[in-house]
Backbone as CSV, one residue per row, in Angstrom:
resi,resn,N_x,N_y,N_z,CA_x,CA_y,CA_z,C_x,C_y,C_z
1,MET,-10.375,13.588,-9.826,-10.518,12.186,-9.458,-9.850,11.319,-10.527
2,VAL,-9.283,10.218,-10.119,-8.565,9.308,-11.007,-9.553,8.424,-11.761
3,ASP,-9.333,8.265,-13.061,-10.125,7.356,-13.876,-9.909,5.937,-13.348
4,ARG,-10.980,5.224,-13.046,-10.868,3.875,-12.442,-10.024,2.934,-13.301
5,LYS,-10.034,3.134,-14.597,-9.261,2.284,-15.500,-7.761,2.393,-15.213
6,PHE,-7.329,3.561,-14.757,-5.909,3.798,-14.508,-5.567,3.905,-13.028
7,GLN,-6.528,3.679,-12.164,-6.344,3.875,-10.728,-5.170,3.085,-10.160
8,GLY,-5.084,1.797,-10.470,-4.010,0.961,-9.926,-2.630,1.418,-10.366
9,LYS,-2.487,1.715,-11.651,-1.193,2.186,-12.172,-0.811,3.525,-11.561
10,CYS,-1.786,4.437,-11.447,-1.517,5.731,-10.824,-1.004,5.538,-9.397
11,ALA,-1.627,4.627,-8.672,-1.227,4.360,-7.292,0.196,3.809,-7.231
12,GLU,0.528,2.879,-8.106,1.885,2.310,-8.120,2.926,3.392,-8.395
13,TYR,2.674,4.224,-9.387,3.608,5.301,-9.712,3.708,6.310,-8.568
14,TYR,2.594,6.578,-7.896,2.627,7.533,-6.791,3.446,7.001,-5.616
15,VAL,3.297,5.725,-5.303,4.084,5.128,-4.216,5.570,5.144,-4.590
16,ALA,5.886,4.773,-5.835,7.286,4.804,-6.287,7.846,6.218,-6.194
17,TYR,7.072,7.197,-6.620,7.484,8.599,-6.539,7.805,8.985,-5.100
18,LEU,6.911,8.643,-4.176,7.127,9.001,-2.774,8.398,8.348,-2.235
19,LEU,8.576,7.058,-2.504,9.766,6.363,-2.010,11.046,6.974,-2.584
20,LEU,11.036,7.306,-3.865,12.188,7.976,-4.480,12.422,9.334,-3.839
21,ARG,11.360,10.054,-3.613,11.468,11.389,-2.989,12.037,11.307,-1.577
22,LEU,11.759,10.203,-0.879,12.312,9.993,0.466,13.761,9.515,0.419
23,GLY,14.283,9.290,-0.805,15.692,8.941,-0.951,15.988,7.459,-1.083
24,TYR,14.975,6.643,-1.339,15.177,5.199,-1.449,15.225,4.772,-2.917
25,ALA,16.221,3.969,-3.276,16.287,3.397,-4.621,15.045,2.534,-4.795
26,THR,14.296,2.769,-5.874,12.974,2.160,-6.047,12.727,1.821,-7.507
27,ASN,12.116,0.660,-7.754,11.745,0.262,-9.115,10.365,-0.374,-9.126
28,LEU,9.600,-0.069,-10.174,8.339,-0.758,-10.427,8.682,-2.088,-11.081
29,VAL,8.145,-3.185,-10.564,8.469,-4.506,-11.111,7.243,-5.325,-11.493
30,ASN,6.119,-5.105,-10.839,4.868,-5.826,-11.128,5.057,-7.334,-11.232
31,GLN,5.588,-7.922,-10.190,5.735,-9.371,-10.082,4.480,-9.947,-9.443
32,ASN,4.342,-11.258,-9.473,3.223,-11.895,-8.774,3.396,-11.665,-7.285
33,GLY,2.509,-10.894,-6.712,2.535,-10.684,-5.268,3.125,-9.371,-4.816
34,PHE,3.801,-8.638,-5.678,4.284,-7.310,-5.298,4.500,-6.465,-6.542
35,ASP,4.431,-5.146,-6.341,4.484,-4.202,-7.455,5.782,-3.406,-7.526
36,ILE,6.409,-3.201,-6.370,7.569,-2.316,-6.263,8.632,-2.995,-5.405
37,ILE,9.888,-2.772,-5.771,10.980,-3.119,-4.860,11.697,-1.826,-4.516
38,THR,12.111,-1.734,-3.275,12.817,-0.539,-2.816,13.893,-0.957,-1.829
39,LEU,14.953,-0.199,-1.773,16.077,-0.486,-0.882,16.039,0.504,0.271
40,ILE,15.762,-0.012,1.469,15.686,0.828,2.667,16.648,0.273,3.704
41,ASP,17.578,1.096,4.127,18.600,0.678,5.105,19.286,-0.611,4.682
42,ASP,19.681,-0.680,3.419,20.379,-1.827,2.835,19.551,-3.112,2.823
43,GLU,18.256,-3.003,2.964,17.340,-4.146,2.911,16.426,-4.001,1.698
44,LEU,16.280,-5.063,0.924,15.356,-5.070,-0.199,13.942,-5.297,0.336
45,ILE,13.045,-4.364,0.061,11.673,-4.421,0.553,10.736,-4.553,-0.644
46,LYS,9.848,-5.557,-0.588,8.853,-5.765,-1.647,7.538,-5.130,-1.201
47,VAL,6.986,-4.272,-2.066,5.787,-3.505,-1.729,4.636,-3.883,-2.664
48,GLU,3.517,-4.256,-2.078,2.274,-4.472,-2.824,1.447,-3.197,-2.687
49,VAL,0.911,-2.692,-3.785,0.138,-1.459,-3.766,-1.343,-1.779,-3.953
50,LYS,-2.157,-1.210,-3.075,-3.617,-1.312,-3.174,-4.174,0.101,-3.175
51,SER,-5.182,0.342,-4.009,-5.726,1.691,-4.099,-7.238,1.688,-3.934
52,SER,-7.753,2.859,-3.529,-9.194,2.977,-3.338,-9.655,4.420,-3.527
53,THR,-10.805,4.548,-4.140,-11.535,5.816,-4.166,-12.865,5.619,-3.455
54,ARG,-13.101,4.369,-2.992,-14.397,4.003,-2.423,-14.497,4.381,-0.951
55,PRO,-15.457,5.212,-0.622,-15.691,5.486,0.795,-16.381,4.294,1.453
56,ILE,-16.172,4.151,2.726,-16.864,3.112,3.497,-18.283,3.621,3.741
57,THR,-19.269,2.809,3.455,-20.664,3.193,3.637,-20.914,3.598,5.088
58,ASN,-21.506,4.778,5.272,-21.858,5.320,6.593,-20.659,5.560,7.507
59,ARG,-19.475,5.609,6.957,-18.276,5.899,7.749,-17.371,6.793,6.928
60,ASN,-16.449,7.433,7.576,-15.543,8.332,6.896,-14.196,7.632,6.720
61,GLY,-14.002,7.013,5.578,-12.761,6.291,5.327,-12.782,5.610,3.978
62,PHE,-11.821,4.719,3.766,-11.660,4.032,2.488,-11.617,2.524,2.688
63,LYS,-12.179,1.795,1.741,-12.206,0.339,1.790,-11.353,-0.210,0.656
64,PHE,-10.563,-1.237,0.967,-9.655,-1.855,0.005,-9.918,-3.347,-0.097
65,SER,-9.836,-3.872,-1.295,-9.849,-5.314,-1.485,-8.417,-5.796,-1.264
66,THR,-8.251,-6.800,-0.413,-6.907,-7.313,-0.140,-6.767,-8.762,-0.583
67,LYS,-7.523,-9.106,-1.609,-7.369,-10.426,-2.223,-6.309,-10.311,-3.303
68,GLN,-5.706,-11.441,-3.619,-4.650,-11.450,-4.617,-4.772,-12.705,-5.466
69,GLY,-4.418,-12.598,-6.736,-4.454,-13.745,-7.621,-5.593,-13.654,-8.612
70,LYS,-5.708,-14.698,-9.410,-6.752,-14.749,-10.430,-7.963,-15.502,-9.901
71,LYS,-9.087,-15.311,-10.566,-10.318,-15.986,-10.163,-10.070,-17.489,-10.057
72,GLY,-10.504,-18.059,-8.966,-10.302,-19.483,-8.732,-9.071,-19.773,-7.881
73,THR,-8.129,-18.824,-7.833,-6.923,-18.997,-7.012,-6.724,-17.813,-6.080
74,LEU,-7.803,-17.066,-5.810,-7.699,-15.900,-4.941,-7.242,-16.298,-3.547
75,ARG,-6.433,-15.447,-2.950,-5.953,-15.699,-1.593,-5.746,-14.377,-0.872
76,LYS,-5.621,-14.437,0.432,-5.349,-13.241,1.235,-3.906,-12.805,1.006
77,LEU,-3.654,-11.516,1.157,-2.296,-10.998,0.981,-1.298,-11.661,1.923
78,SER,-1.736,-11.914,3.171,-0.821,-12.476,4.160,-0.543,-13.965,3.931
79,GLN,-1.331,-14.605,3.068,-1.098,-16.010,2.738,0.110,-16.079,1.810
80,ASP,1.145,-16.757,2.201,2.420,-16.880,1.478,3.283,-15.625,1.540
81,CYS,2.734,-14.478,1.921,3.478,-13.223,2.106,4.515,-12.962,1.012
82,ASP,4.057,-12.805,-0.226,4.972,-12.482,-1.318,5.589,-11.099,-1.145
83,SER,4.854,-10.187,-0.518,5.363,-8.830,-0.285,5.711,-8.667,1.191
84,ASP,6.461,-7.620,1.473,6.815,-7.298,2.862,5.857,-6.269,3.445
85,ILE,5.497,-5.301,2.590,4.678,-4.169,3.022,3.572,-3.936,2.002
86,VAL,2.406,-3.501,2.507,1.318,-3.079,1.641,1.214,-1.557,1.734
87,ALA,1.150,-0.909,0.580,0.929,0.534,0.524,-0.517,0.760,0.120
88,PHE,-1.331,1.258,1.051,-2.728,1.552,0.780,-2.821,3.000,0.305
89,VAL,-3.183,3.188,-0.953,-3.259,4.530,-1.532,-4.716,4.967,-1.562
90,MET,-4.975,6.089,-0.920,-6.317,6.657,-0.864,-6.355,7.870,-1.772
91,PHE,-7.183,7.800,-2.794,-7.322,8.934,-3.699,-8.332,9.897,-3.099
92,CYS,-7.803,10.876,-2.383,-8.623,11.903,-1.733,-8.864,13.043,-2.714
93,ARG,-9.645,14.005,-2.297,-9.964,15.144,-3.177,-8.716,15.939,-3.549
94,ASP,-7.903,16.285,-2.583,-6.754,17.155,-2.833,-5.583,16.414,-3.459
95,MET,-5.139,15.373,-2.795,-4.013,14.594,-3.288,-4.038,13.209,-2.662
96,PRO,-3.409,12.229,-3.305,-3.397,10.879,-2.731,-2.657,10.854,-1.395
97,ARG,-3.064,9.948,-0.544,-2.368,9.693,0.727,-2.054,8.208,0.775
98,ILE,-0.984,7.863,1.477,-0.532,6.470,1.549,-0.395,6.052,3.010
99,TYR,-0.937,4.887,3.305,-0.783,4.282,4.631,-0.076,2.952,4.420
100,PHE,1.127,2.797,4.983,1.918,1.572,4.850,1.658,0.647,6.032
101,LYS,1.530,-0.650,5.751,1.373,-1.659,6.805,2.154,-2.910,6.413
102,PRO,2.686,-3.639,7.409,3.335,-4.914,7.085,2.309,-5.892,6.515
103,THR,2.677,-6.609,5.478,1.752,-7.552,4.832,1.230,-8.587,5.819
104,LYS,2.083,-9.059,6.710,1.682,-10.122,7.639,0.536,-9.706,8.562
105,THR,0.272,-8.397,8.675,-0.815,-7.933,9.553,-2.153,-7.821,8.822
106,ILE,-2.162,-8.016,7.508,-3.392,-7.903,6.717,-3.964,-9.318,6.550
107,THR,-4.915,-9.674,7.396,-5.374,-11.061,7.443,-6.745,-11.297,6.813
108,GLY,-7.441,-10.238,6.436,-8.775,-10.399,5.842,-8.751,-10.228,4.330
109,ILE,-9.934,-10.354,3.722,-10.042,-10.167,2.271,-10.380,-8.718,1.911
110,SER,-10.582,-7.905,2.941,-10.741,-6.473,2.729,-10.122,-5.755,3.926
111,HIS,-9.845,-4.463,3.723,-9.199,-3.679,4.775,-9.735,-2.255,4.711
112,GLN,-9.839,-1.609,5.848,-10.332,-0.241,5.903,-9.277,0.673,6.516
113,ILE,-9.203,1.890,5.980,-8.384,2.954,6.563,-9.345,4.116,6.801
114,TYR,-9.404,4.595,8.042,-10.357,5.640,8.382,-9.752,7.028,8.196
115,ALA,-10.605,7.977,7.866,-10.192,9.337,7.528,-9.486,10.056,8.678
116,ILE,-9.662,9.607,9.896,-8.990,10.247,11.029,-7.468,10.257,10.826
117,HIS,-6.939,9.256,10.115,-5.500,9.177,9.868,-5.018,10.228,8.868
118,LEU,-5.919,10.705,8.028,-5.530,11.601,6.944,-5.118,12.994,7.411
119,SER,-5.456,13.355,8.638,-5.061,14.667,9.153,-3.590,14.698,9.566
120,ASP,-2.957,13.535,9.661,-1.541,13.434,10.030,-0.685,13.845,8.833
121,LYS,0.000,14.980,8.941,0.824,15.479,7.842,2.000,14.561,7.538
122,ASN,2.404,13.763,8.508,3.537,12.843,8.343,3.084,11.395,8.205
123,LEU,1.850,11.188,7.752,1.268,9.848,7.662,2.174,8.880,6.913
124,GLU,2.634,9.277,5.736,3.424,8.379,4.897,4.744,8.007,5.566
125,GLN,5.479,9.002,6.050,6.772,8.723,6.683,6.605,7.920,7.973
126,ARG,5.604,8.280,8.782,5.380,7.591,10.053,4.990,6.139,9.845
127,THR,4.037,5.888,8.926,3.577,4.510,8.741,4.622,3.658,8.026
128,LEU,5.423,4.270,7.142,6.500,3.509,6.498,7.535,3.088,7.543
129,LYS,7.937,4.012,8.384,8.915,3.705,9.441,8.374,2.617,10.381
130,ASP,7.100,2.738,10.739,6.474,1.758,11.629,6.401,0.378,10.961
131,ALA,6.016,0.345,9.684,5.911,-0.933,8.961,7.279,-1.600,8.851
132,ILE,8.312,-0.826,8.550,9.679,-1.368,8.444,10.125,-1.951,9.784
133,SER,9.845,-1.221,10.886,10.263,-1.712,12.207,9.558,-3.005,12.585
134,LYS,8.340,-3.215,12.090,7.584,-4.426,12.417,7.985,-5.638,11.575
135,LEU,8.850,-5.419,10.593,9.323,-6.557,9.790,10.305,-7.402,10.585
136,GLY,10.913,-6.816,11.605,11.817,-7.564,12.464,13.138,-7.943,11.825
137,ARG,13.592,-7.163,10.890,14.853,-7.480,10.202,16.048,-6.750,10.812
138,HIS,15.785,-5.651,11.498,16.900,-4.834,12.015,17.155,-5.108,13.466
């Protein structure tokens, strides 16, 4: 299990690793509103990374805080849409899993990903492709 003190950084590096492994030029940038930039199909994509080890009470899944900013200026991720895509990293027992979603679809202050998705061996590639297609740039 990941030490909570390093959980966010581990998640950012894991997402960058996956994107690089898929063949996309990728850099960690940690700007206000996004953590990673990556080049996919000649488009610059800004990725915000959120991580969780927290199970949803009485359900099989993970819960994420989707607020952004400092105390007193907190806002929803979809407000101002600084990023294009959110990478939800779930620290599971065996290895982390990532579910990508377009930022504009994350409208609450928290978000849940249910464990039923984790059985999909192509979860990362499928959700990344789906999130990119929903950006409406191509």
